[in-house]
ZADO-1210 file (C-alpha; in nm, 4 decimals, padded with zeros to 6 digits):
<atoms>
<atom x="00.5582" y="-02.4364" z="03.9932" code="MET" pos="1"/>
<atom x="00.9281" y="-02.3348" z="03.8940" code="ARG" pos="2"/>
<atom x="00.9015" y="-02.4588" z="03.5718" code="ARG" pos="3"/>
<atom x="00.5645" y="-02.2973" z="03.4814" code="LEU" pos="4"/>
<atom x="00.6781" y="-01.9546" z="03.5820" code="VAL" pos="5"/>
<atom x="01.0185" y="-01.9981" z="03.3726" code="LEU" pos="6"/>
<atom x="00.7810" y="-02.1494" z="03.0991" code="GLY" pos="7"/>
<atom x="00.5549" y="-01.8064" z="03.1309" code="ILE" pos="8"/>
<atom x="00.8679" y="-01.5991" z="03.1096" code="LEU" pos="9"/>
<atom x="01.0111" y="-01.7405" z="02.8155" code="LEU" pos="10"/>
<atom x="00.7054" y="-01.7183" z="02.6206" code="LEU" pos="11"/>
<atom x="00.6244" y="-01.3793" z="02.7317" code="SER" pos="12"/>
<atom x="00.9959" y="-01.2646" z="02.5881" code="VAL" pos="13"/>
<atom x="00.9290" y="-01.4230" z="02.2540" code="PHE" pos="14"/>
<atom x="00.6036" y="-01.2993" z="02.2232" code="THR" pos="15"/>
<atom x="00.7134" y="-00.9662" z="02.2928" code="ALA" pos="16"/>
<atom x="00.9844" y="-00.9918" z="02.0174" code="CYS" pos="17"/>
<atom x="00.7275" y="-01.0385" z="01.7629" code="GLU" pos="18"/>
<atom x="00.7613" y="-00.7932" z="01.4865" code="LYS" pos="19"/>
<atom x="00.4690" y="-00.6402" z="01.3145" code="GLU" pos="20"/>
<atom x="00.4418" y="-00.5248" z="00.9835" code="ALA" pos="21"/>
<atom x="00.5405" y="-00.1233" z="00.9542" code="GLY" pos="22"/>
<atom x="00.8529" y="00.0877" z="00.9411" code="GLU" pos="23"/>
<atom x="01.1950" y="00.0164" z="01.0961" code="GLY" pos="24"/>
<atom x="01.3183" y="-00.2758" z="00.8513" code="GLY" pos="25"/>
<atom x="01.5174" y="-00.3060" z="00.5157" code="ASN" pos="26"/>
<atom x="01.2578" y="-00.3437" z="00.2779" code="SER" pos="27"/>
<atom x="01.0680" y="-00.1338" z="00.0360" code="LEU" pos="28"/>
<atom x="00.7205" y="-00.1537" z="-00.1684" code="ILE" pos="29"/>
<atom x="00.7328" y="00.0342" z="-00.4998" code="LYS" pos="30"/>
<atom x="00.5014" y="00.0953" z="-00.8030" code="GLY" pos="31"/>
<atom x="00.3579" y="00.3055" z="-01.0574" code="LYS" pos="32"/>
<atom x="00.0519" y="00.4993" z="-01.0974" code="VAL" pos="33"/>
<atom x="-00.0945" y="00.6284" z="-01.4397" code="MET" pos="34"/>
<atom x="-00.3953" y="00.8490" z="-01.5038" code="VAL" pos="35"/>
<atom x="-00.6608" y="00.7627" z="-01.7866" code="ARG" pos="36"/>
<atom x="-00.7818" y="01.0796" z="-01.9094" code="ARG" pos="37"/>
<atom x="-01.1334" y="01.0601" z="-02.1492" code="TYR" pos="38"/>
<atom x="-01.1553" y="01.2857" z="-02.4482" code="THR" pos="39"/>
<atom x="-01.4502" y="01.1354" z="-02.6108" code="VAL" pos="40"/>
<atom x="-01.6283" y="00.9241" z="-02.3141" code="PHE" pos="41"/>
<atom x="-01.5473" y="00.6154" z="-02.3031" code="PRO" pos="42"/>
<atom x="-01.4000" y="00.5258" z="-02.6302" code="SER" pos="43"/>
<atom x="-01.0572" y="00.7542" z="-02.6823" code="ILE" pos="44"/>
<atom x="-00.8181" y="00.8053" z="-02.3821" code="TYR" pos="45"/>
<atom x="-00.4804" y="00.8846" z="-02.2927" code="THR" pos="46"/>
<atom x="-00.2682" y="00.7366" z="-02.0339" code="ASP" pos="47"/>
<atom x="00.0141" y="00.9487" z="-01.8794" code="LYS" pos="48"/>
<atom x="00.2020" y="00.9374" z="-01.5483" code="PRO" pos="49"/>
<atom x="-00.0099" y="01.0396" z="-01.2582" code="ALA" pos="50"/>
<atom x="00.2470" y="01.3153" z="-01.0900" code="MET" pos="51"/>
<atom x="00.1486" y="01.4103" z="-00.7698" code="ASP" pos="52"/>
<atom x="-00.0759" y="01.1389" z="-00.6972" code="GLN" pos="53"/>
<atom x="-00.1334" y="01.0492" z="-00.3535" code="ASP" pos="54"/>
<atom x="-00.0523" y="00.6984" z="-00.2566" code="VAL" pos="55"/>
<atom x="-00.1254" y="00.5600" z="00.1120" code="TYR" pos="56"/>
<atom x="-00.0039" y="00.2545" z="00.2700" code="ILE" pos="57"/>
<atom x="-00.1650" y="00.0477" z="00.5740" code="ILE" pos="58"/>
<atom x="00.0537" y="-00.1475" z="00.7782" code="TYR" pos="59"/>
<atom x="-00.0495" y="-00.5150" z="00.8751" code="GLY" pos="60"/>
<atom x="-00.3953" y="-00.6300" z="00.9747" code="ASP" pos="61"/>
<atom x="-00.5155" y="-00.3445" z="01.2130" code="HIS" pos="62"/>
<atom x="-00.7982" y="-00.2250" z="01.0061" code="GLY" pos="63"/>
<atom x="-00.8070" y="00.0687" z="00.7657" code="ASN" pos="64"/>
<atom x="-00.6203" y="00.3538" z="00.9361" code="ALA" pos="65"/>
<atom x="-00.3793" y="00.4934" z="00.7067" code="ILE" pos="66"/>
<atom x="-00.0342" y="00.4536" z="00.8227" code="ASP" pos="67"/>
<atom x="00.1630" y="00.6682" z="00.5666" code="ASP" pos="68"/>
<atom x="00.1338" y="00.8504" z="00.2492" code="ARG" pos="69"/>
<atom x="00.3670" y="00.9608" z="-00.0446" code="THR" pos="70"/>
<atom x="00.3320" y="01.1503" z="-00.3711" code="ARG" pos="71"/>
<atom x="00.4129" y="00.9899" z="-00.7186" code="ALA" pos="72"/>
<atom x="00.7034" y="01.1437" z="-00.8761" code="SER" pos="73"/>
<atom x="00.7001" y="01.3040" z="-01.2323" code="PHE" pos="74"/>
<atom x="00.6946" y="00.9449" z="-01.3869" code="ASP" pos="75"/>
<atom x="00.4017" y="00.8244" z="-01.1682" code="GLY" pos="76"/>
<atom x="00.6404" y="00.6199" z="-00.9461" code="SER" pos="77"/>
<atom x="00.6315" y="00.5771" z="-00.5789" code="TYR" pos="78"/>
<atom x="00.7776" y="00.3834" z="-00.3043" code="LYS" pos="79"/>
<atom x="00.7738" y="00.3263" z="00.0505" code="PHE" pos="80"/>
<atom x="01.0907" y="00.2365" z="00.2232" code="GLN" pos="81"/>
<atom x="01.2439" y="00.0828" z="00.5440" code="PHE" pos="82"/>
<atom x="00.9634" y="-00.1614" z="00.5865" code="LEU" pos="83"/>
<atom x="00.9349" y="-00.4791" z="00.8136" code="LYS" pos="84"/>
<atom x="00.8036" y="-00.8118" z="00.7166" code="GLN" pos="85"/>
<atom x="00.4551" y="-00.8265" z="00.7325" code="GLY" pos="86"/>
<atom x="00.1175" y="-00.7764" z="00.5044" code="LYS" pos="87"/>
<atom x="00.0675" y="-00.4108" z="00.3476" code="TYR" pos="88"/>
<atom x="-00.2196" y="-00.2598" z="00.1688" code="LYS" pos="89"/>
<atom x="-00.1415" y="00.0392" z="-00.0711" code="VAL" pos="90"/>
<atom x="-00.4288" y="00.2232" z="-00.2324" code="PHE" pos="91"/>
<atom x="-00.5175" y="00.5344" z="-00.4297" code="VAL" pos="92"/>
<atom x="-00.8297" y="00.7203" z="-00.4749" code="TYR" pos="93"/>
<atom x="-00.9858" y="00.7535" z="-00.8269" code="THR" pos="94"/>
<atom x="-01.3165" y="00.8745" z="-00.9722" code="GLU" pos="95"/>
<atom x="-01.5789" y="00.6051" z="-00.9881" code="ASP" pos="96"/>
<atom x="-01.7104" y="00.5633" z="-01.3337" code="THR" pos="97"/>
<atom x="-02.0032" y="00.3619" z="-01.2655" code="ALA" pos="98"/>
<atom x="-02.3182" y="00.5276" z="-01.3571" code="LEU" pos="99"/>
<atom x="-02.5052" y="00.4427" z="-01.0203" code="SER" pos="100"/>
<atom x="-02.2001" y="00.6229" z="-00.8301" code="ASN" pos="101"/>
<atom x="-02.0852" y="00.8567" z="-01.0779" code="PHE" pos="102"/>
<atom x="-01.8690" y="01.1669" z="-00.9565" code="GLY" pos="103"/>
<atom x="-01.7859" y="01.0161" z="-00.6419" code="ASN" pos="104"/>
<atom x="-01.4181" y="00.8714" z="-00.5560" code="ASP" pos="105"/>
<atom x="-01.3293" y="00.5055" z="-00.4897" code="LYS" pos="106"/>
<atom x="-01.0232" y="00.3580" z="-00.3571" code="ALA" pos="107"/>
<atom x="-00.7950" y="00.1061" z="-00.5557" code="ILE" pos="108"/>
<atom x="-00.6279" y="-00.1110" z="-00.3003" code="ILE" pos="109"/>
<atom x="-00.3453" y="-00.3566" z="-00.3652" code="LEU" pos="110"/>
<atom x="-00.2547" y="-00.5647" z="-00.1043" code="GLU" pos="111"/>
<atom x="00.1015" y="-00.7525" z="-00.0753" code="THR" pos="112"/>
<atom x="00.3442" y="-00.9068" z="00.1584" code="GLU" pos="113"/>
<atom x="00.7229" y="-00.8724" z="00.2518" code="ILE" pos="114"/>
<atom x="00.8378" y="-01.2229" z="00.3779" code="THR" pos="115"/>
<atom x="01.1994" y="-01.1805" z="00.4086" code="LYS" pos="116"/>
<atom x="01.4444" y="-00.8790" z="00.4703" code="ASN" pos="117"/>
<atom x="01.5968" y="-00.6698" z="00.2159" code="ASN" pos="118"/>
<atom x="01.3050" y="-00.7394" z="00.0093" code="ALA" pos="119"/>
<atom x="01.2011" y="-00.5146" z="-00.3095" code="GLU" pos="120"/>
<atom x="00.8234" y="-00.5808" z="-00.3835" code="VAL" pos="121"/>
<atom x="00.7267" y="-00.4259" z="-00.7059" code="GLU" pos="122"/>
<atom x="00.3292" y="-00.3854" z="-00.7395" code="LEU" pos="123"/>
<atom x="00.1528" y="-00.3616" z="-01.0834" code="PRO" pos="124"/>
<atom x="00.0685" y="-00.0303" z="-01.2143" code="THR" pos="125"/>
<atom x="-00.2334" y="00.1271" z="-01.0876" code="ILE" pos="126"/>
<atom x="-00.4321" y="00.3384" z="-01.3475" code="THR" pos="127"/>
<atom x="-00.6942" y="00.5973" z="-01.1940" code="VAL" pos="128"/>
<atom x="-00.9299" y="00.7681" z="-01.3874" code="THR" pos="129"/>
<atom x="-00.9611" y="01.1561" z="-01.4550" code="ASN" pos="130"/>
<atom x="-01.2866" y="01.2394" z="-01.6455" code="LEU" pos="131"/>
</atoms>
C-alpha cells in the first residue's frame, strides 16, 4: 500500500511539471508577410511588405483561441519571442479571392513545432491578397 501511494505521488509530481506550449521559454518563431496588390485582375500584381499586418499565434492544441498578436514591421517581418517547446499555429487574415466567397476574409494558417530550447523557427513567407 505504501508503494502504491508513493508511486501515485511521484507520478503526479512528474505530470504536474509537464510543460505546455506558450510563453515562458527562450525560443522564437519568426517570419515575413507580403501583400499582393492586383492592378489588373488577375494577371498583373505587385508584392510589397505587409506593414502593420496583424499576425496571430495559437499555443498548443487547445482549440482556436488566439493567444497573442503582433504586427508586422515596415519590412513585413514579425516574431513571437520567449516561447516554450510545443506546437504552434501562426496565422493572418486575407481577402478570399474565390468567386464563391469573394469579398470575405479567410485565414492563412502555418503550423510549426518548437522541439528544443533556444530554437529559432523561421516560417515560410505568407502572402496576403489586397484587391
